[in-house]
N, C-alpha and C positions, 0 to 999 in steps of 0.2 A: 504494500499499500504505500502510495507516495505522500510525501509531507502535505499535510492540509487536506487529505482526502476525507470525503464524507463517511461517517460510521454507518453502516447499514444492518438491518435486522439480521441476525445469525441464521444460517441455513438449518434445517432439521432432517436428519436421515437415520432413522431408529427402527429397529426390529422389536416387535412386541406382540401381545395377545390383544384382540380387539372383540367386542361384543355389544349388543344392544342392551340398554339398561333394563328392559322388560324381559329379557331372555339371557340372564348371566350364565345359564348353564351351557350356552352354545358359544364357545369362545374360538376365534380365528386367528391364525398366525398370519401376519402381514407387516409391510414396511410403510411407514409414515414419512413423507418428504415434504419440505417447505423450502421455497426461496421467495423472496419479496417481489421477483419479477413474474414467476409462473404460479405462485400460490401454492395451496396444499393438495397432495394426492395420497391416497391409501390403496395399496396394492395388497390385495388379499388372496390367500391360497385357497380359499372356499368363500361360498356365498353366506352373508350374515342371515339371510332368510332362505334357508337352503330349499324348501319345498313350495314356496309361496308364488313362484312364477307359474305353476301349473295348477289348474283348476281340475280335480280329479272327479269323474263321473262314474259310479258303479252301477249304473242302470243299463248297461249293454246286454242284449238278449242272451249271450252265453255266459254271462257273469263276469266276464273279464273286467279289470280295472282299467278304465280308459282316462287319459288325461287330455287336456287342450289349454293352450297359452292364449290369453286375450290381452288386449291392450291395457286394460285397467289392472290386471294381475301383474303384468310386467312393471307398470308404473309404481303400484303398491310396494312390490318386492325390492325395487330399487331406489326408494325414497326413505332417508333416514334423517329424522329431525335432530337425533342426537345418537352419537356412538361413543362408547367409553372404552378405556384400555389401559395397559400398563407397559411400559418399556424402559428398560434399565432401572427397574424398581420405582419408576416415577409415574403417578397417575395422570391420565390424559382424558380431556373431554373435547370431542369433536362435534361442531356445530353446524346445522343446515347443510346436510350431505346429500349427494345423490349419485347414482351409478352412472358411469360413463361407457363402461365396456364389461361384457360378460362373456366367459370362455367356458367350454366344456358342456356337459348335458344338464340342463334343467329338469329339476324334479326328481333328481337322483343323488343330491347331496355331494356332488363333484364338481359343481360350477364354480370356478374362480371368478372374481370381479375386480374391477378398478373403480374407485370411488373419488368423486371430487369433494374436497372438504372446503367450506367457505371460512371457517374459523377455528383456531386450536387454542384450548385452555391447557396450559402445561402446570401441573401442581394440584389439581383438583379432580374429582370424579363427582360430577352432579348426578342427582338422582332422576327418575323418569319424571318429566312434568315439572322440575324444579325450574323457577325462573331465573335467568341469568341476571343476577343482581349483585352489587358490590357496594361496600362503605366508603371506598375511596378508590382513585385510580391516577396513574401518573404516565407520562409519555415523554420522550425526548424529541425535541425538533431540530433539524438541521438548520444552521444559521442563527439559532436562538441565543446561544452564547455570546455572540459578537453583537447582536442587536440589543439584547438586555443589559450587557455591561455586567452580568454576573459571572465575573472571571477571577480566579484566584491564583492563575498560572503565570509566573514570571521567570524567564531565563535571562541569566546575566553572564556575559562573556568576559573573561579577563582581558583588559586592554594595556598594551605596553607600547612604548615609544620604539620606532625602528631602530634596530641595533642594540636594544637593551640586553644586558646580560643577566637581568633580574630573573630570578626562578619563577617559572609560569604556574602558580598554583593559587587556587585551583583553576583548572581550564574553563570550567563552566559550572554555574551554580544554578539549580532548579528550585524554585520555591513554589509549593503548593498550599496556599492559604486557604482556610475555610471563610466563605463569604456568607453572610445573612441573606436569607431567602427574601425575596420581594412578594409582600403579601397584599393581595387585591381582594376586597370583599365584593360579592355580587348578590344579587336578590336571592336568599335562600341559602347561599354557601359561601366558600372561600377559595380563591385560587391563588396559588403560589408559583413563582418562578425560583426553583431551587437548584442549587449547585449539586453535582454528582461527582465526586473524584474516586479514581480507582488505580491501582497499581498492577503491574505485571512483571516481577522481577525474574530475569533470566541470567542470574550471576553465573560466570562473570562477563557474559557477552553483552547484555543490554538490560536496561530497567526502563520501562514503559509507563509513563504517567498520563492517564487520559481523564478529560473533563468534558462534562455534558451539562446543559441546563434542562431541567425538566418541568413540564407544566403539571402541577399537582392540583387536583380538584377534590374537595370535600363539600358535603351538604351539611346544613345546621344538625347539631345532635348525632352527627355520625350515623344516620338512618341509611338503612339499605335502599338503594335506587337502581332502577334499569340502567345498564351499562350505556345505553344511548344516550342517557342524561349527562353522563361524564363526557362522552366523545363530543357532544355538542358544544359545550364550553371549551374543550381543547380545539375544536374547529374554529371558533371565534378568534383564538389567538394565532392559530396557524394562518388564517386568512390575512390577519393584520401584518403578521411578519412577511408574509410571502408579498404583500402590497409594498411594505416598507423597503424589502431587500431586492425586489425585482426578480427573485428566483423563487421556486417552490420550496418552502420550509416543510421537508418531509418529516413525517412520523416515523419512529423506530423505538424499539426497546419499550414497549407497552406492558405495564405491570397494573394489577388490581388487587384490592384486598377483599376478601370474602369470608363471611363468618365461619365458614366450615373449613378454612384452610389456616394453617399455622404460619406459613410464609406467604410472600407475595405471589400471586399467580401470573405466569407470563401468558400474554395474549398475542397470537400471531394471526394476521389477515393480510390478504394482498390489498393495500389502501390503492384508492384510485388516484390519488395525488401523490405521486412519486417523484423524488428529485430529479431535475433535469440537468443539473451540474454536479460534477464529483468534487469540487473545490469549495472551500468556505469563501463566502464573501467578506472581505474586511469591512469594518464599520464605517470607514472613510468613503467607501464606495456606495453605501447605502442612502436611500432616498431620505430616510430620517430613522432616528433610534429611539429607544426608550427614554433616553435621556431628553430629547427633544419633546416627546409625548408626555412624559411625566407619569408618575403612578397614578394620580387622580385622573389624567387623561385615558389611561388604560381602564380604570374603573368605569369611567363615562363611555368608553368605546364598547365594554362588555354589555352596558345597558342598551346602547344603540343597536349593536349586533342582535339583541334579543328581540328588539322591536321590528328590525328589519331583517329577520335573518334568512328568509327565503330570497330576498332581493340580493343580499350580500352573497349568497351561495351562487346564484346565477352570474353575478359580476365577475367573482373570482374564478368561476369554471372556465371563463374565456381566458384567464392567465394559466391555469393547471393544464387545460387540454390544448397542447401546441398544434395538434392536428385538425383543430375545429375549422370549419369553413368560416370564410369572413362574414358571409351572410348570416351564419348562425350566432357567431359573436355579436354582430350588430343586433340581431333579434333579442338575444338574452339581454343585452345591456339596455336597450330601448324599453323592455317590458319591465325591467326593474327600475328604471327611471320613472316610468309611468305609474307604477305602483307606488314608489316613495312620495311622489308629489301629488298623490290622490288626497283629497280633503275630504274625510268621511262625513263631515258636518254639512257640506254642501248638498243642495237638492239635486243640482246638475253639475256634472264635471265641467272644468275649463276645456277649451280646444288644447290639443296637445302642444301645439306650438306656443301658446300662452304659458303652459307649465314649463316648458323648456326654457323659455326667457325668465321665468321666476327661478328656475335652478340656477342659472348662470348668474343672476344677480345675487342670489344667496351665497353662492360659492364665492364670487369676487375674484380677487387675485389668488393664485397666478392665472386662473383660466381666461380672465378678460384679457390679459397680456398675450396668451397663446394664440387667441383668435383675433388679435389686434383691435379689440373692442367693438368688432362689428357683431353685435348680438343678433340682430334681424337676420341678417344674411346666413349666419351659421345655423340658427334656429330653422329657417326655411329649408336649408339644405338637409339637416338632420330629419326634419318632417318628411320631406320627400323621400328620402330613404326609407324611413318607416312605413310609409305607405306602399313604396314598391314591394317591400317584403311582406307586409300584412295582406296585400291584395294580389300578389304574385304578377306585378306589372312587368312590363318589358325590361327594367332594369334590375330585376331580382337577382340575377346571377352577375352583376357588375363586379368585376375584379381589377378596375384599374387602380393606379396608385393613388388616386385621390379618394376612392372608396375605402381602401386600406387606412389611409391617413384620418379620415373622417371617423372610422370605428375605433381607432386608437384615441382620438379626441373624446369620443362618447365614454370610452372607459375612463378617462381621467375626470370627466364631468361627474360621473357617477361616484367615483372614489372620493374625490374632494367633497361632494355633496355629503356623503357618510361622515366624513371627517369633520365637517362643519357641523353636522347634526350632533356628533360627538363632543362638540365644544373644544376640539384640538387646539393647543396652543398656537399663536402665530408663527413660531419657530419652525412647526411642521410644515406649513404652507410655503414659508420663505425657503427652506431647504428643498422642497420639491420643485419649487419654481427655479432654483438655481442648479439643479441637478443636470447632468449632461444629457439624461434621456429627454426630460422636459424641454431643455434648451434646443436639442435636436429636433423635437416635434414642432416647436416654434419656428424654427428655420424652415422646416419644410412646408408648414402652413403658409409662411410668408411668400416662399418660392412659388407655390401652386397658385396663390392668390394673384401674385405678380404676372404669371404666366397667363392667367384668365383674363385679366385686364388688357394685355397686349393682344 
């Protein structure tokens, strides 16, 4: 691994015994594998429901036992809401599984199968029908350490004048200090950005010190809640860090606390939003950091993200999914803008172009500078683009540079609007406006406006 490379979820490749919680007497040998790019798969030497593929009919005239396979029987036999097992003396729970391949003869107990696994819990065996709940959860995010400033690592190299005969000791000093967590309350719970240090000494060849910053979520009174509640709060931070750094802040090393487990349970899943870069982004390259936003600003962001959760997800989806078509990006952003600006107390909604103008004036700088203050022209262009997409007009598949430029500008209008709603400090907008990404966007806008005039 190169210096500065992003840490990934560890792969899994274990041999164990697996069974359905409701039929623990029928155990099947199999290999469980997982990678963050391919997800999880279970290769079994026998079928978990050995005879369920065949519907047996004993009403034949000669008394022979006759069986037949139906679509329903195959679907039932190969769909597993939960599989449990043990490998290397560690309990596992596999969630939301289904068969992808069946080999051998069905109905005779010798049919091996391959099973797709959506999620892995390592360290606990859940009971049949038991809800997947936890009392706390934490996850590391790429780019979070630099963005948050929760950093206790310092490396000092000895410096000597050229030609000095002074003995060079020590050659290098590595300090790994403990840093207090950043604590942020939200409605009904607490979120922390906490440092995690680990060492891996391989004396005498190497000593590795690793540091990550984890998003830790708990709810009031430590009550057990559905796992999805914890992931939602983590996603709010992930979206913010992705916006601020300009690259995907990917999840890895997810752990949860469960009342039935003595130690933290490891959670493995193929996340949709995976890192697009293999190097850490230095804080000086970021659009803004936690120091600019402040802890109070982060708390306000969590409240805003709760209010506009679906809108935020649609906006950041255009950032995560690099292969998304330009027209899909524009559609997602426009739908989010229309929803954010909708006024529930009004009997009839404004025209969309008026809502766009209100957005721009609410955001102010640096967006006004980006579009050279020409609010009417920009709003009209955005409205026309939205109508083409909504009504599938002739320009729906427009892929010109001006269409790409307009979509990027829509993205920043939506992001800046959410930051304004979160009462982000002026320092955040100032740094975004002075960033190389925003400056380049403004230069492109000016160049296109100039060419259209000519």
